[in-house]
C-alpha positions, 0 to 999 in steps of 0.5 A: 142848738144844744138842748138841755133836759128842761128844754126837752121836757118843756117841748114834750109838755107843750106837744102833749098839751097841744095834742090833748087840746086838739083831742078835746076840741074833736071830742066836743065837736062830736057832741052835736052829732050825738044830739042830732041822732036824738032828733033823727030817732024822734022823727022816726018814732013819730013817723011810726017807722020804729016800734017800741023795741027799736025805740028802746034800742035807740035810747040805750045806744044813745045813753051809751054813746052819751056816757062814753062821750062824757067819760072821754071828755072828762078824762081829756079835761082831767089830763089837761089840768094836770 
């Protein structure tokens, strides 16, 4: 089988799209895990096991993780649309 430049480019493009779609799915599947962390933190707060400083650190970490998730997901979707 003889492959010309267009065929090779097409195969590389399809491969890249497939890899990117898999990364998007993986990234999006992890969002529920982040939401579960919120629930766990709320349970700990309600139980009195966390003090206010702990709660603030959990909140900052959660915000950081959420921002990273959003940035990664947005970048993957942007790459996919190109």
